[in-house]
N, C-alpha and C positions, 0 to 999 in steps of 0.2 A: 450444569457443572461448568461449562465453558464460561458463563457469565461470572460464576463464583471465582474461578481462577483469574479471570481478567481483573475483577474487583480487588482481589487480594494483592495481586502484583501492583496495580495502580496505587493502592493504599500504602503499601510498604515503600514503594519508590518515592512517594511524595510526602509521607508523614515524617515530621522531625523526630518522632518517637522511635522510628525504625531506621534511623540514619545509617547505622552500622550493620544492619541485617543484610546478609548476602543471600539472594534468592537463587535457587537452582535454575539453569537455563530452561527455557520453555520447551525445547525439543526433548527434554527428559521428562517433562510433566505431561505434555500432550504430543507424543511422538507421531501419532497418526496424522497430525497436521503438517508434518515436515518430511514424510517419506511415503512411499506407495504401499498399497495394501499387501503386496507379496511379502515385503519385509516385516510388516506388522504380524501377519499370520504365521510366518516362519518363527518370529521371536516368541509368539504366544505358544506355538507348538514346543519349542525348545524349553520354555519355562515349565509347561505342564508335564513334560517328560523328564525334566531335570537333566537335559542334555546340553553340554557345551557345544556351541556351533559357531561357525563364521557364516554370516548371511551376506551374500552379494546383493548390491543395490544397483539397479539399472535405471537409466534415465528414461523418461517417457518419450513417446513419439516414434516415428519410423525413420529409418535411414533414407527413405525416399524423399523425406521432407528436409530441405536444406537447413531449416531452423533447428534441427536436431543437433547441429554442430555446436550450438551454444546452449544446449539444454543444461550443461554442467553449471552454467552461471545462474540461470533463472531458478534452478532447483537446488542450489547449494544450501545446505542446512545452516551453515554459519552466516551467510549473507541474509537469508530469510529471518533468522533469529535476530540479527542486527536491525533489520527493518521493523519488525514487530515491536522490538524493545524501544526503538526510537519513538514509535507512536505511543507507547506507554509513558515514556519520559515527557512527551509533548502532546498530550491528548487534545483532540479537536474540541471536546466538550468542556474543557476547562473554563470555569466561570470565576473570575476573581472575586465577585461579590459573595459567592458561596464558599470558596476555598480559602479566602483571606490571604491570598498569595498571588503575585503576578509572575508569570513565566517570562523571563526576559528574552527578547529577540526570538520568540517562537516562530514567527513567520519567516524571518531570515533563515533560521535553521531549517525550516521545512523546505525552502527554496534550495538552499545549499546542498542538503542531503540528497534530495531527489535529482538535482542536477548532477551530482557526483555519480549517482547510480546509473543515470542514462548515459553519461559520458563514458563510464567504464564499460557499459554494455556495448556501446558503439566501438570501443577499442577492441573488445573481445570479438566482435563481429568482423572487423577488418582483419584481425589475426586469423580468422577462419574463412577468409575469402568471401565474406558476405557484405552487402551494402549497408550503409547507415540505416537506422530505423526511419521509415517514412513518417511524415507528419500524419497525425490522426485526422481523418475527415469523417464527420458524423454521417454524411450522406453517401459514403463510399462503402464498398464491400470489404469484409475481413476475409482474406483469402486463406490464411493458414489456420487450421483448427487446432484444438488443444484438448487432450484428455489427461487430467492429473493422475488418474489411476489410484486415487487415494480414497479411503473409506472412513466414514464417521465412526466414532468409538463404539456406538451401539448399533451399527449396521447401516447400510445404504451408501452408495458411492457418491463421490463429489460429482456435480454436474460437469458435462463435457461440452465442448463447442465444435461443431462440425466445420468442415471447410466451406468457404464461400457463403458466409452469412452476412446479413445486413443488421445494423443497429435497429432495435425495436423499442417502442415505449414499454415501460414497466409500470403497470397500474399502481398508483399511489406512491410511487418512488420517483420516477423521472420520465420526462418526455424528450424525444430526440429534438423536437422543435425548441424546447426550452434550453437544452444544452447548446444548441447553435446560437441562441440569443445571448446566453451567458458568456460564451467564448467571444462573440463579437463585442460585447460591452467591455470585457477585460482588455481585449486588443485595442479598443478605442481609447480606454483609459491610459494604457501604456503609451500610445501614440501621442496623446495630449499631455501626458506627464502629470496627471492628477486624477483622483477619484472623488466622488461625492458621497457623503455619509447619509444617515437616515434623514437629516434635516436639510439636505441639499448643500451643506457646507463643503467647500473645496478643500481637499487634503492633498498637498503637494507630494509627488513621488520622486522629485528630483533633489532629494537631500539625503543625509546619512540614514534616515529612517524609512526611506521609500521602499527598499527591498523587503523590509520587515512587514510593512503594511500590505505590499503586493502579495507576499507569501500567505498572509492571513486571508486575503481575498480569494486567492486561487484555491487554497485548501478549503476555505469557508469554515474556519473555526469560529468559536464564540468571540474571537477578537476581531472578526471582520467588521468594518465600519458600516457595511450595508449589504448583508447577505440576501435580503429580499430582492435587491436589484442585480447584484453580481452573481447570485446563485451559489451552487455547491458543485463546482466543476470537478474537484478531486474526490470528494466524499460521496 
């Protein structure tokens, strides 16, 4: 069902035949992905008993965890809807040869949108007497855990992350060693001002299109000139 919803939204957004079709926001179609299980269960009960009710929604986490101060940002329904809608507008799997259409400045938009999100998050943290977000280090421990307290539509809770865990390899998906290599290669490309494509050709990053190319490389969309070498750091 989730794949069907995704496919429908992607098709309607990108097809010229549905240019004027207005889709309902995803939080109304898949609300269980945007709020916790208590809200969903209370809403289900109200519907089954045909009882009008006001359902309070509480952010996840504990007051003992300082990160709880900015839970309102990370769990904001509007912000998360914006984020997922952006990825539908600029899907990483978009292949011009199959879709007969090029998405202009997709990599630049990827970089800009995610930069704006992280900058705003830092601003919210400073407003709540928290430090800036630390750089991510693949060989370092993640000290703050997270429990989304959300439930899949047909049962089963979303996975949670306990405090003080290390990054681990995921069989068939990603190895920590590979992520370290990909990050080093991208940093090296930025320092030198160019990347190399599949054929070893140099592509300059120090012009008007550099940020567009760099965004494609970091996200590792189908537009990346060399995904085998620079990897899939974001996806």
